[in-house]
N, C-alpha and C positions, 0 to 999 in steps of 0.2 A: 924659412920665412923669415923675414923683416918683422912681422906683427907677431905677437904671442897669440895664443888661442886658449882660452881658460874655459873649457866646457866645463869643470865642474863646479862653478860659480852658481849656475843654476841647475844643478839637479835635481830631478824629481824624488819625493822621499821613497818612491817603488824601487830605485836604484840605491838603495841604501846598501852600502859596501857589506859584504858577508867578514872582510878581515877586520872592518875597525868595530870600535866596540858597540854595541847596541844601544847602551844606556846613553851613549855619549852624543851617538845619532838622534836619539830624540831630543836630549837636549837643545842641540843644535838647530835642528829643522822647528822648534817650538819655541826657541828664544826671543826670538827678533816678534812674531804676532803676540805673545803672551806680555812682553814688556813695554810694547806699543799700547796695549789695551789698558792693563794695569796704570802706567802713568797716566793715561789719560783719565781712567775711573779716579785713581788719588789726588791727580788735582782738581778734579770735578769735587770732591769730596772737601777738600782743602778750600776750593774758593767759593763753589755756589753751595757748598752744606749738604747737598743731597743728590742723587742720583734720578735721573729724569729718562724717560722714554727714548728722547733723542739722543742721548749718550748710549744708552744701549745698543740702537740702532747703528751708530756711528761707529762703536767697538766691533759688531759683527763685520761691518762694512770692511773694516781695516784688519782684520782678522784673516777674511777671504781673501784680501789682496797680497797679503803677506805670509801666509801659510802654504808650503811649507818653506822655511826658513833658510839662507844659504848655508856653506859651510864654508868659515874663516879661518878655521883653526891653520891652514897650511900658509897662508895668507901674511906679510909684516905688518905692525900695529897701523901706518902710514895707508896701507893698501884697504886695509879695513874698513879706516876712516872714511877714505874717500869713497867707498863703494855705499857704505851706511850712507853719507849724507849726498850723495846723487839719488840713490833710490829714496830716500826720504822725501827730498825736493819734490822729486816726480809723483810720489802718491799723496804728496800734502797740496801740491798746486792742483792735481786733480782734482782732490775733494773740495778743494777752496773752490775752483773752478764750477762744478757741477752744483756746489750749493747756493754759490751766489745767483747761477744761471737759473736753478728751480727756486730761489726764496728761502731754501730751508736754512742756510746761512742766520738767518734772523730770530732761529729757534735756539742758537748758541751764544752763551756770554763771549763779544770779543776778545775781552781781557785771557779768559781761560784758553782759546785758542792761541792766542799768540805765544803764551807761555808754554803752552804743551808744544807749540812748533818748536822752539829750544831744548825744552826739556826730553823729546821723545828720543832724538839722536841720540843725544848724552847719555841718555841711559841706557841705548842699544848698545851704544860703544863701551861703556862700563860692564856692561853684561858680559859682550864678548870677550874682556880683555879679563875678566874675573873666572869664565869657563876655563881659559886658555892656563890661569894657575892651579884651577883646580882640577884639570884634566888628570894628570898623573892620580892625585887619590880618587879621583872617580873610576879610573882604571884597577887599580892596586884592589878597589873595594869588591871587583868582581871576582878575585882570585886569582889563581896560576894560567898563564897564558894556553890558550888551549892548542895540544899537538896535532900537526897534520904531517900525514904522507903524499906524495904525487906519484900515480900512476903513469909513467911516460915521462921520458927525459929529452924535452926536445926547446927549442925557442921559447914557445910560450910559456912553457911550465916555469923555465928556468926566470922568465922575464916575470911571471906570477911571483916567485920565491922572493926575489929581490925585491918587490913591490915591498910586499909584506914585512919584509926584514928592513926597510929604509923608513917604514911608514911608524912614525914615535905613539901612533893612537892605535895600532893595531895589537890585538891579541892574541894573534895566530903566529904558532911557530912551526917552521917548515923543519920536520925530523930528517927527512931525506926522500931519494927518489926508488922507484921501481923500474925496471927495465927489462926485455928480453934480447936486445940487442948486446953484442962482445964489446968489451971496452974500447975497441978502436972505432967503434959505427957511433956513440953514445955521443950526444952535444954537450960535452963537458962546459962547466961555468959556473964562478961564487963557490969552489971549492968543495963542490958536492960529485959524490959517486955514488954509485948503483946501489942500494942496500941490499939489491937480488932480484932472482923474476919475478915478474908478474904474477906466477901463480903462489909465491911464498907471501905475496902480501895480506890476504885475510888471517894466516895465522899469525903474522907481524902485529895486525891492527889488534887481534884480542890480546895477545900476549905486554902489550906496552901500552895499553888506555890510549889508543890513538882516538881521536875524536872527530877529526876532520879527514875525508878523502877527497882529492880533488884526481879526476880521472882525465890525463892530458893526452889521447890516443886518437891518430888519425880516425875520420870516421869511416873510411875503408876498411877500418879494423873493427866491423859491428858484432861477427865472431867473438872475437875475444872480449870486448866490452861486454856481450849479453853474458858469457860466462863467468866474467870477475863481478860482472853485478849479481849475478844468482848465489857466485861463493861468498860474497859480503852480506847477505840477509842475513847469516848468523852473526853479527856484529851488529854495536848498536851507533856506529859511526854515522854521521852526517856526510851526503856523497853529492859532490857535486861536479859537474862535467864543464871542462876546459875547450871549447871550440876549436877547430884547426885556426890557426891564423888567418886563414882568407876568406875568414866570417866573422871576423874581430871589428871590422868596419862597421856595424851596425846603424842602420836609420831609424829611431824607436825601437829597436829591438825589445822584442817582450816573447812571453810565452802566452798562447791563446788557444784555441778550439774550436774546432767544426763540426757540429752536430757529435758534439762529447769526444771527437780525434786530438788528441793534443798535437798541435803544432807550435814552431817558431817563427815569429815574424825576424824578417830579416831585413826588409825596406819597406816602409810603411809611412803613409803620411802622418804626421803628428796632430793633424786637425779631423779624424774621425770620431765619430762617436760626439761626446758632450765637449771635449776640446773643439770641435768644427762648432758649435753653438758659441762658445765662448769667443773664441775668436769673430765669428760674424757679429756678434752684438757689439763687440768693443770695437769694430771695424763701423759699422753703423753709426754708434755713438759717436764716437769720435771724431767722425768726418763730418758727420752735422755740425758738429759744436765749432769744429775747424773753419767749415763754408760759412756759417752763422758769423764768425769774427771777420774774416777775410774777402766779405762780400764788396764791399763798396772798393777794396783797392785791387781785386779781381776786375772790375768795370773799368776803372783807372787806368791798369795797364791794359786791358784789351783794346780800349781808345789810343792808349800811345801806340801799340803794337800797330793798329790800321792806320794812324798818320805818319808813321816813321820811314815805312818802306813799304810797296807794292806787295801784294799778296795777300791770302787768310790771314785771321789773327789765329786759329787753333791748327796749329798742324799735327796731322794724322799718320801715326806711323803702325805697321802690321807688328805684333811682337808675339813670342810665345807665352800663351797663359798655361792652367793648371792643366797635367796631363797632357801637355804639349800643344795642345790646341791653339789657333791662331785668335788673338783678339786685337782690337784698334784702342791705342794708346794716345789720350789728347795732352798735348804739351801747348804752352804760348810758343808761336812761330820766333826762332830766335835767328835763322839763315835764310839767305837770298835762294835758296835751293830747298828742293822738297823732295829728296832721295825716299826712296822706300821700294827700291828691285831689287836683283840677285846681288849686286855690289853696293855696298856702303862703306866709305869712310869714316870713321870715327873722328867726332871733333877735336881738334888739336889747339895748342898754344899759339894764341896770333893767327890764327885761322882765317883767310880771306873770305869765306863766305859767312861767318858771323857777321848780323848788321852790329851797330852802335850801341844800340838799346839792347839787340840780344845779348852783345858781350855784359853788360851789365845784370843782365834778366840769370843769365847762366851762373854770374861770380856769387849769386845768394842764391840759386837753385830755386828762383821765383817759377822760371818758366814749367817747373815741376808740378806746379800749385792745380792746373784743371786736372788730374790724375786722381784728386781726391772726389771727382765725379765717377773715373773710373771703378773706384772705391765703392760708392753707393750703389754702381749697376752690378757689382757683385765682380766683376772681373780682375781689380786688383785688391790687395789689401794695402792696409797701413803699413806694415812689417813685413816683409819678405825679400826673398833673392830679386835682385836688380832684373828686370826686364830687356833682355837684347832684342838688337834686331832680327828679325827672321833671318837675314843673310847671316850675320855673324852666329848667329844659331847653329845653322847648317855648316859654317867652317869650322866652329871649335867643338862641335859632338864629335866629328870624326879626329880631332888632335887631342882632346882631355878626356881622361879615363872619368868616368861617373857623370859628366856633366850634365847629361839629361835628367839626371835624379834632381835638379835643382827644380825640376818643374812638377816635384808632386804637389808643390804647395801654388798658391796664385802669387804671382810677382808684385813687390811692394813697391810703394813710393821713396821709400827707405829701407836700410836693411844692414845686417852685422858686418857684411863687409864695408859697406860704405862709413861706419862709422870707427871702420879700423883700419882708416887712410886708403882706401881704396875705391874712391869715387872717380869719376871722369875718365880719360883716355888709360886704356891698358895697352900701351904701346910696345909689351913684349907677352910672348906665350907663358912665362914663366909668371907674370903680374896675373893674367887671367888665371893661370892654375890658382895663386895664391887667395882669388876671388872666389872661386868655386869650392877651396877649402873652407873657407869663411861660411859660405853658404851651406853647404853639408854640415857644418858645426851648427848651425842654427837649426835645423832639421831635426840634429840629435837631441837638442837640448831646450827644445821650445816650451815658453811657458808665459802665461799674462805677463808675470814679473819683467820677463827678458824683454818683452815687447816695449812695456813702458819705459823699461832701463832704455833702449836703444832711442825709445823717442825722444828722451831728453838728450843722449849724448846730441843726436842729429843736429838738436838746437845749436850746439856749442861747435859742431863740424863746420855750419853754415857759416855761423858767425865767424869762426874762423878763415872762412873762404878758402879751403883746402880742395888743391885738384880739380876745383870747376874750370871748364874751359869752353 
């Protein structure tokens, strides 16, 4: 793909890597929240000489918005700086807007907030650079690396060993593999050879102080797996199951239970339970704020559309919403046609169907603004997969594997694909596949932080007038 997706940037703490040093991981996810809180309180004591209730409340809000912090250890210093600045501009901007709109901004010293606006991201950057320098010493303090063996030598187990070896912050050393197949049938790689049959693994674990065991056997080998687990009861090693490669592309994968019976979620919406409440609350608050700010421009644009060409002001088109159910999406009319049938042609560059005013509205994505009413109705979200026309959905669901998974969430006014260069026309199947890849990546890694990041990126993309026809 032409764009690089970095899902690890927004990982949740519940997905903490087993191989990564746990102390280092805890420091990483706590660094940004504590740096922002302590920089605020430090400046407050320096400038205002005392902590008041409003400073404590602001600290709690900031901590809740930034915890857990992202992992920057694998990124360059320049990339870390860009991510910190963009994230901080988004958070501070939202706090400022809400504070101004509610009147609570008057409770704070203006000088304090301005100084904190510049000092906080500088402290974040300094903290992450310091952590990077201290990381080897932190890992060294944890003692020797943990010794691990793998049951089953195949593509996923070799990939696991490669990633552990390449991760400079991993404390796991893969000693070797155990497999029942002959040498000619074993998937070789990385210079490894089987240490023996799987039946000899428990004895090897006891004799060689092995701390971790990764089981990478096909799910069809249930009797062998159960027999191995039973034999390993006589060891103190931690045991992990590496699933078959066909289920590694999980959407919100996690352990769960049904009436006390353990199950594994393979494909689930990120907005179930508490996540759904956070998503809906943020949609309502942000859409109300945005509509209040753009109410007058909306009225002016509506009158301009009405006077510029014959036809309705608002164009209504059927799209797929959550769970693949049809919804009606609102847009300012930008064309002389009102297509909503079984065959719809995407808008192209220099499309003759687009009106002169419509071309300008599309250039800056202003035609999408009425969709904030869709958000208030609960049909859409501010951030989510881009809603395609029903005709396009019926076509692409037959051509792209996993296409309909994007409809496990509400469509969005903006989305992860749109801020990564995939706005506007998708003239090739490969481009549409790339857009779907970003949509699924959003589902895997959703967080409120990611939504705020996408909103901030959207402003830049719109101003850059990228790919809008």
